C-alpha positions as CSV (number, residue, x, y, z in Angstrom):
1,M,3.1,-11.9,21.0
2,I,3.4,-8.1,20.7
3,N,5.5,-8.6,17.5
4,M,2.6,-10.5,16.0
5,L,0.3,-7.5,16.7
6,K,2.9,-5.3,15.1
7,I,2.8,-7.5,12.0
8,K,-1.0,-7.3,12.0
9,I,-0.8,-3.5,12.0
10,S,1.7,-3.5,9.2
11,S,-0.5,-5.8,7.1
12,L,-3.5,-3.6,7.7
13,V,-1.5,-0.5,6.6
14,A,-0.4,-2.4,3.4
15,E,-4.1,-3.5,2.8
16,S,-5.2,0.1,3.0
17,H,-2.5,1.2,0.5
18,I,-3.4,-1.6,-1.9
19,I,-7.1,-0.8,-1.7
20,R,-6.4,2.9,-2.3
21,A,-4.3,2.1,-5.4
22,A,-7.1,0.0,-6.7
23,E,-9.6,2.8,-6.0
24,L,-7.5,5.2,-8.0
25,K,-7.6,2.8,-11.0
26,C,-11.3,2.7,-10.7
27,K,-11.8,6.5,-10.8
28,G,-13.4,8.2,-13.8
29,E,-15.6,6.2,-16.1
30,N,-14.8,2.9,-14.4
31,W,-16.0,4.1,-11.0
32,G,-19.1,2.3,-10.0
33,H,-20.2,-0.3,-7.5
34,I,-16.7,-1.9,-7.2
35,G,-15.1,1.5,-6.5
36,E,-17.6,2.4,-3.9
37,E,-17.2,-1.0,-2.2
38,L,-13.5,-0.7,-2.2
39,H,-13.7,2.8,-0.7
40,K,-16.2,1.8,1.9
41,H,-14.2,-1.3,2.9
42,R,-11.0,0.8,3.3
43,V,-12.6,3.7,5.2
44,M,-15.1,1.8,7.4
45,D,-13.6,-1.6,8.0
46,V,-9.8,-1.4,7.6
47,R,-9.5,2.0,9.2
48,K,-11.6,0.9,12.2
49,E,-9.6,-2.3,12.7
50,L,-6.4,-0.4,12.3
51,R,-7.4,2.1,15.0
52,S,-8.4,-0.7,17.4
53,A,-5.1,-2.6,16.7
54,G,-3.1,0.6,17.2
55,L,-4.8,1.4,20.5
56,A,-4.2,-2.2,21.7
57,Y,-0.6,-2.0,20.6
58,G,-0.1,1.3,22.4
59,Y,-1.6,-0.1,25.6
60,L,0.7,-3.1,25.4
61,K,3.7,-0.8,24.9
62,G,2.7,1.1,28.1
63,H,1.3,4.3,26.6
64,D,-1.6,6.1,28.2
65,Y,-4.8,6.7,26.2
66,E,-4.4,10.5,26.1
67,T,-1.1,10.1,24.4
68,L,-2.5,7.7,21.8
69,E,-5.6,9.7,20.9
70,C,-5.1,13.3,21.9
71,H,-7.2,15.0,19.1
72,V,-10.2,12.7,18.6
73,K,-13.4,14.5,17.4
74,E,-16.8,13.2,18.1
75,K,-18.6,11.4,15.2
76,H,-21.1,14.2,14.7
77,D,-18.1,16.6,14.1
78,G,-16.8,14.5,11.3
79,G,-14.4,12.6,13.5
80,A,-13.9,8.9,14.3
81,G,-16.0,8.9,17.5
82,K,-15.4,6.5,20.3
83,P,-13.1,3.5,19.9
84,D,-14.5,0.0,19.6
85,W,-13.6,-1.1,23.1
86,D,-15.0,-4.6,22.6
87,R,-12.6,-5.1,19.6
88,I,-9.7,-3.6,21.4
89,D,-10.4,-5.9,24.4
90,S,-10.3,-9.0,22.1
91,I,-7.1,-7.9,20.5
92,V,-5.4,-7.3,23.8
93,K,-6.7,-10.7,25.0
94,K,-5.3,-12.4,21.9
95,F,-1.9,-10.7,21.8
96,G,-1.4,-9.3,25.4
97,G,-0.8,-12.4,27.4
98,D,-0.5,-11.5,31.1
99,K,-1.2,-7.8,30.4
100,Y,-4.8,-8.6,29.6
101,R,-5.8,-8.6,33.3
102,E,-4.5,-5.0,33.6
103,F,-6.3,-3.9,30.5
104,K,-9.7,-4.0,32.3
105,N,-8.4,-1.4,34.8
106,W,-6.9,0.8,32.1
107,N,-10.1,0.7,30.1
108,A,-12.3,1.4,33.2
109,E,-10.2,4.5,34.0
110,I,-10.7,5.8,30.4
111,Q,-14.4,5.2,30.6
112,K,-14.6,7.0,33.9
113,K,-12.8,10.0,32.5
114,A,-15.1,10.0,29.4
115,A,-18.3,10.1,31.5
């Protein structure tokens, strides 16, 4: 199942590249509502999903959280802020199989350190 998650991540990266190319075509006089919507979708939706999928993949491969996200800034400092743990949970549940039970402990340790 982890290979399926790897494919999901690859498709999200490709989607981001495709949207960026479309954004560049919209620049200049053609920039308008569609360009803004493309940019918003790439930066807000695709990037957030890619981060969640990447963290889930990293967990399933046995990496610790500090290795996966060692330079995260808070949202008010222009950074990404906290991960969407509910989404990561659902991705691990879908692709993790037996490792899902262990994920709750992994996540609880991270939350304890963050507090």
